[in-house]
LOZASE-39602 format. One line per field, with one value per residue (C-alpha): residue in three letters; x, y, z. Coordinates in nm, 4 decimals, m for minus. Example, Ala and Ser with C-alpha at 12.3 -4.5 7.8 and 13.67 -1.06 7.14 Angstrom:
res [ala ser]
east [1.2300 1.3670]
north [m0.4500 m0.1060]
up [0.7800 0.7140]
***
This chain:
res [met ala leu leu glu val glu asp leu arg val ser phe gly glu thr arg ala val asp gly val asp phe gln val asp glu gly gln val val gly leu val gly glu ser gly cys gly lys ser val thr ser leu ala ile met gly leu leu pro arg arg ala ala ser val ala gly ala ala arg tyr asp gly val asp leu phe ser leu pro arg gly glu met arg arg leu arg gly pro asp leu ala met val phe gln asp pro leu ser ser leu asn pro val val gln ile gly arg gln ile thr glu val leu glu arg his arg gly met arg gly glu ala ala arg lys glu ala val his leu leu asp arg val gly ile pro asp pro ala arg arg leu gly glu tyr pro his gln leu ser gly gly met arg gln arg val leu ile ala ile ser val ala cys ala pro arg leu leu ile ala asp glu pro thr thr ala leu asp val thr ile gln ala gln ile leu glu leu leu lys asp leu val asp ser glu gly thr ala leu leu met ile thr his asp leu gly val val ala gly leu cys asp glu val asn val leu tyr ser gly arg val val glu ser ala pro ala arg asp leu phe ala arg pro thr his pro tyr thr val gly leu leu asn ser ile pro arg leu asp leu pro ile his glu pro leu arg pro ile arg gly ser ile ala asp val ile gly trp asn asp gly cys ala phe ala pro arg cys asp arg val ala glu glu cys val ala gly glu pro pro leu ile gly ala ala his met his arg cys val arg ala glu glu val ala]
east [m1.0139 m1.1562 m1.1681 m1.5296 m1.7688 m2.0964 m2.3273 m2.6707 m2.7724 m3.1096 m3.2529 m3.6341 m3.8597 m4.1730 m4.2843 m3.9461 m3.6367 m3.3416 m3.0435 m3.1458 m2.8671 m2.5407 m2.2258 m1.8583 m1.5497 m1.2884 m0.9176 m0.6447 m0.5343 m0.7485 m0.9837 m1.2658 m1.5311 m1.9312 m2.0285 m2.3244 m2.5851 m2.8157 m3.0399 m2.8637 m2.8269 m2.4770 m2.5287 m2.7690 m2.5639 m2.3259 m2.5346 m2.6745 m2.3006 m2.2511 m2.6422 m2.7397 m3.0482 m3.3953 m3.5007 m3.9315 m3.8577 m3.5674 m3.5485 m3.2474 m3.1248 m2.7923 m2.5233 m2.2212 m1.9380 m1.6976 m1.3286 m1.5617 m1.8299 m2.2037 m2.2385 m2.6628 m2.6372 m2.4227 m2.6549 m2.7043 m2.3805 m2.1898 m2.1762 m2.1400 m1.8244 m1.7321 m1.8007 m1.4502 m1.1517 m1.2819 m1.5648 m1.5625 m1.7692 m1.7393 m2.0390 m2.1497 m2.2789 m2.0469 m2.2385 m2.5671 m2.3314 m2.1178 m2.3426 m2.3968 m2.4349 m2.1195 m1.8039 m1.5645 m1.2723 m1.5608 m1.7101 m1.3575 m1.2335 m1.5692 m1.4870 m1.1305 m1.2456 m1.5099 m1.2984 m0.9646 m0.9935 m0.7957 m0.9358 m0.8650 m0.4957 m0.4743 m0.7751 m0.7234 m0.3707 m0.4723 m0.7519 m0.4925 m0.2561 m0.5616 m0.6696 m0.2913 m0.2965 m0.5404 m0.4287 m0.6631 m0.4174 m0.4138 m0.6019 m0.5522 m0.8262 m1.0112 m1.1175 m1.3185 m1.5183 m1.8381 m1.8670 m2.0779 m1.6922 m1.5549 m1.5118 m1.6804 m1.3478 m1.2463 m1.5570 m1.5187 m1.1780 m1.2965 m1.4995 m1.2150 m1.0133 m1.3362 m1.3405 m0.9871 m0.9411 m0.9120 m0.6983 m1.0062 m0.9445 m1.1851 m1.2932 m1.6554 m1.6298 m1.9939 m1.9108 m1.6818 m1.5970 m1.9747 m1.9943 m1.6426 m1.4422 m1.1701 m0.9155 m1.0235 m1.1283 m0.8095 m0.6808 m0.9492 m0.8781 m0.5021 m0.5967 m0.7811 m0.4942 m0.1842 m0.4365 m0.4626 m0.0768 m0.0088 m0.2248 m0.2870 m0.6663 m0.9162 m1.1542 m1.4595 m1.5364 m1.8718 m1.9093 m2.0660 m1.7244 m1.5244 m1.2524 m1.2498 m1.2483 m0.9460 m0.6920 m0.8314 m0.9933 m0.8171 m1.1155 m1.4721 m1.8360 m2.0740 m2.4394 m2.7541 m3.0942 m2.9874 m2.7834 m2.3805 m2.4096 m2.0097 m1.7199 m1.3230 m1.0131 m1.0075 m0.7640 m0.9644 m1.2684 m1.1870 m0.9714 m1.2389 m1.5812 m1.8149 m2.2040 m2.3562 m2.4362 m2.1153 m2.0470 m2.3012 m2.0818 m1.7728 m1.9053 m2.0773 m1.7593 m1.5428 m1.2320 m0.8758 m0.8384 m1.1409 m1.1774 m1.2547 m1.6060 m1.6877 m2.0764 m2.0777 m2.2565 m2.5474 m2.7478 m3.0785 m3.3964 m3.3689 m3.2644 m3.6772 m3.7115 m3.6205 m3.8238 m3.7985 m3.5182 m3.7423 m3.8251 m3.5357 m3.2128 m3.3335 m3.1090 m3.2902 m3.5330 m3.2042 m3.0126 m2.8873 m2.7514 m3.1119 m3.2420 m3.5315 m3.2736 m3.2697 m3.6107 m3.6419 m3.5241 m3.3267 m2.9765 m2.6795 m2.3790 m2.1085 m1.7707 m1.4759 m1.2043 m1.4157 m1.7879 m2.0884 m2.4677 m2.5207 m2.6132 m2.4300 m2.1112 m1.8556 m2.0516 m2.0455 m1.6297]
north [6.0050 5.8364 5.4684 5.5347 5.7907 5.8212 6.0946 6.1600 5.8493 5.7680 5.4820 5.4183 5.1722 5.2128 5.6018 5.5402 5.7423 5.5567 5.7477 6.1149 6.2755 6.1260 6.1824 6.1244 5.9376 5.6811 5.7120 5.4409 5.3338 5.5481 5.4827 5.6915 5.6657 5.6445 5.7472 5.7839 5.6369 5.3103 5.3970 5.7081 5.5207 5.3774 5.0390 5.0902 5.3159 5.0292 4.7642 4.9537 4.9897 4.6479 4.5771 4.3835 4.5508 4.3820 4.5061 4.4816 4.6560 4.8895 5.1873 5.3240 5.6416 5.8493 5.6692 5.4925 5.4821 5.2149 5.2972 5.5378 5.2629 5.3132 4.9913 5.0849 5.0102 4.6910 4.3739 4.1118 3.9023 4.1565 4.3001 3.8985 3.9312 4.2445 4.1031 3.9410 4.0830 4.4407 4.4800 4.3059 4.3657 4.2542 4.2183 4.3506 4.0016 3.6742 3.4056 3.5545 3.6479 3.3037 2.9492 2.7950 2.4261 2.4103 2.4194 2.6646 2.5375 2.5216 2.8826 3.0025 2.7638 2.8828 3.2097 3.0478 2.8752 3.1158 3.4110 3.3018 2.9275 2.7239 2.3688 2.0700 2.0988 2.4134 2.6192 2.4399 2.5666 2.8649 2.8484 2.7798 3.0773 3.2916 3.2159 3.2082 3.5502 3.6695 3.5834 3.2362 2.9847 2.6019 2.6970 2.3704 2.2779 2.5100 2.4300 2.1130 2.3674 2.5068 2.8656 2.8038 2.6757 2.9367 3.2702 3.6065 3.7917 3.4018 3.4168 3.8027 3.6784 3.4096 3.6867 3.8644 3.6130 3.5747 3.9066 3.9451 3.6044 3.7539 4.0980 4.3060 4.6641 4.8368 4.7033 4.7685 4.6702 4.7694 4.7763 4.4882 4.4998 4.5392 4.2735 4.2057 4.2869 4.5612 4.3346 4.1494 4.4910 4.6311 4.2958 4.3670 4.7357 4.6248 4.3971 4.6258 4.8392 4.6224 4.5310 4.8585 4.9282 4.6426 4.5720 4.8872 4.8439 5.1306 5.0683 5.2153 5.2108 5.2109 5.2600 5.4452 5.4573 5.7517 5.5864 5.3447 5.6545 5.8274 5.5184 5.4605 5.6892 5.9473 6.0962 6.1160 6.1442 6.1988 6.1141 6.1686 6.1062 5.9708 6.2485 6.3547 6.6756 6.6923 6.5655 6.6075 6.5138 6.2828 6.5243 6.8701 6.6930 6.6080 6.9265 7.1477 6.9814 7.2680 7.0404 7.0082 6.6504 6.5912 6.7203 6.5683 6.2043 6.3536 6.4395 6.0832 5.9321 5.9233 6.0418 5.9793 6.4241 6.4900 6.4941 6.1296 6.2488 6.4478 6.3028 6.2217 6.4686 6.2038 6.3421 6.4149 6.2389 5.9963 5.9063 5.8948 6.3030 6.4621 6.6896 6.6989 6.8058 7.0341 7.1851 7.2702 7.0949 6.7668 6.7209 7.0254 6.8803 6.7077 7.0398 7.2442 7.5603 7.5334 7.8962 8.0137 7.9631 7.6261 7.5780 7.7647 7.5303 7.2863 7.3427 7.3433 7.1186 7.4129 7.4407 7.3262 7.0261 7.0797 7.0676 7.1148 7.1390 7.3945 7.7506 7.7853 7.6342 7.8811 7.9369 7.6004 7.5429]
up [m1.1439 m0.8266 m0.7862 m0.6749 m0.6766 m0.5659 m0.6443 m0.5554 m0.4231 m0.3407 m0.1922 m0.1048 0.0462 m0.0551 0.0959 0.3313 0.1818 0.3365 0.1697 0.0295 m0.2139 m0.0266 m0.2355 m0.1946 m0.3409 m0.2475 m0.4423 m0.4565 m0.1307 0.0389 0.3668 0.3851 0.6652 0.6521 1.0391 1.1986 1.4104 1.3257 1.0931 0.9263 0.5823 0.6294 0.5815 0.2635 0.1190 0.0847 m0.0013 m0.2899 m0.4205 m0.3811 m0.5967 m0.3310 m0.2430 m0.3329 m0.6762 m0.5687 m0.2578 m0.3065 m0.5272 m0.6194 m0.8139 m0.8838 m0.9694 m0.7727 m1.0617 m0.9897 m1.2097 m1.4452 m1.5309 m1.3157 m1.1266 m1.1250 m1.4966 m1.5466 m1.5825 m1.2776 m1.4156 m1.4783 m1.1411 m1.0367 m1.2101 m1.0215 m0.6870 m0.6057 m0.7743 m0.7902 m0.4947 m0.1561 0.1602 0.5137 0.6565 0.9917 1.1390 1.0567 1.2132 1.0022 0.6945 0.6839 0.5976 0.9034 0.7393 0.5288 0.6521 0.6371 0.4233 0.1305 0.1991 0.1330 m0.1789 m0.3635 m0.4117 m0.5261 m0.7467 m0.9017 m0.9475 m0.9740 m1.1358 m0.8345 m0.8229 m0.5882 m0.4011 m0.4936 m0.3649 m0.0079 m0.0097 m0.1125 0.1989 0.4693 0.3658 0.3715 0.7277 0.8371 0.6763 0.8780 1.1938 1.2675 1.4410 1.3427 0.9616 0.7738 1.0981 1.0701 0.7036 0.8290 1.1347 1.1002 1.1517 1.5102 1.6280 1.6300 1.8649 1.6975 1.6380 1.4256 1.2393 1.1504 1.0826 0.8120 0.6266 0.5864 0.4595 0.1763 0.1287 0.0101 m0.1274 m0.5144 m0.3578 m0.4518 m0.5269 m0.2936 0.0156 0.2055 0.6161 0.7603 1.1113 1.1406 1.5066 1.6402 1.9206 1.9748 2.2842 2.3055 2.2105 1.8956 1.7496 1.7824 1.6309 1.3315 1.2895 1.2845 1.0298 0.8012 0.7765 0.7323 0.3872 0.2897 0.3362 0.2031 m0.1164 m0.1950 m0.1330 m0.0777 0.2470 0.2875 0.6570 0.7729 1.1844 1.4372 1.6710 1.6167 1.8078 1.4671 1.2917 1.4442 1.3964 1.0899 0.8382 0.5917 0.4971 0.7251 0.6245 0.8885 0.7738 0.9400 0.8084 0.5196 0.3959 0.4443 0.7390 0.7311 0.5594 0.5675 0.6293 0.9302 1.1384 1.0443 1.1909 1.4983 1.5483 1.4253 1.3578 1.2687 1.2440 1.6217 1.5449 1.4814 1.7975 1.9269 1.8679 1.9791 2.3338 2.3387 2.3826 2.7018 2.6847 2.8900 2.8736 3.1086 3.4776 3.6374 3.7518 3.4249 3.2833 2.8997 2.7500 2.4805 2.1955 2.2877 2.1827 1.9086 1.5103 1.4980 1.5806 1.2611 1.0318 0.6262 0.4993 0.2542 0.5828 0.7517 0.8892 0.9963 1.3044 1.4282 1.6785 1.8904 1.8380 2.1162 1.9072 1.6733 1.5648 1.3060 0.9968 1.1066 0.9712 0.7179 0.3942 0.2916 0.4321 0.1355 0.2129 0.1076 0.1709 0.0255 0.1461 0.4917 0.3975 0.6600 0.5976 0.9103 0.8428 1.2199 1.1333 1.2024 1.5923 1.6396 1.5249]
***
């Protein structure tokens, strides 16, 4: 049994469907990537799994089974109990995720008190240990500082320290390297990889950066307009992409093995240029390989280990 199994996940905000039938799974100790442009449904998927979407605004259907238990059927109190010891999340923007008027130390010890029953000096010592573990210098002094006194990379490390304080079995990282410089990005990714290797934590990595995917993920799910359009082991995806959208993402990345003056080939149009999945492939308005069969009805997700949602997959590969 997979640690996390997401099946036919659908999330709507009024008439707008942000996630439209997403399926994937995460095994113990595995790193799985959710990849795509902004607006494809990655973050909404993670928030739905964590039960953090506003219930009045969002309609959630389908299933997200953690260790065989459907998270969507759990009462709020039981879901709160799972967050921390079992499920944890590193949010995209650390400055808005941390409380700006509460000291860093208190934000960490609060988690330790609630989920691990630690108090006083024991909680403080563990908070110092957690900050030291994620590579923050002089951690004892940082406990008394506020988020605005830390750099972006240090704030992200604090978020990771809070997330791993209870040694969760599943960690969701929502674009944890966004807005960080390249050196800090590498340090954060190395930190996440070390946590997976040392603790056996399963990691769901949400990103638009295929460079991050190449260095970190075991399995990759490429999302477009709320659906998975390609799913494969990372090595297979890079060696033989079968969906034009995946090819477009790969072609948009600077490469050292290309001539120095070779221009990038961005995907034309924007993510707003879509058609309904019932009418055909949502990517068709932006696709350079579009044909009549691409707009002749809903394309299924087919394949075994390497799945795709494209009628011209063999030609693309």
